[in-house]
C-alpha positions, 0 to 999 in steps of 0.5 A: 576595654583590654589593652595588648601590649607586645613583649618579648623574650630576649634569650641568647644561647640559653641565658635569658637577658630581659624581656623587650617590651613595644613602645614608642620609638621601638622597644625598651628593654628590661635587664632581668641579668647583671650582665645587661643591667647596662642596657635596661630601660634603653630603646631599640629600633627593633628586635633584632637590634635588642638581640644584636645589643644583648649578644655584644654583651654577653661576648664582651671581654670581661675586666 
């Protein structure tokens, strides 16, 4: 038996942030780059929510 899992590459403005994998309750994000590590393993309700969180990290002021 073959099981398919919905996996989405998350890319914002040519920056690959990571992937989002369908899971119970939404989509679990796996970060590919350091700026997105605070979001790593977080579960979001939708791909739109993942994109919104990634974009917020990308545009957040750097300390």
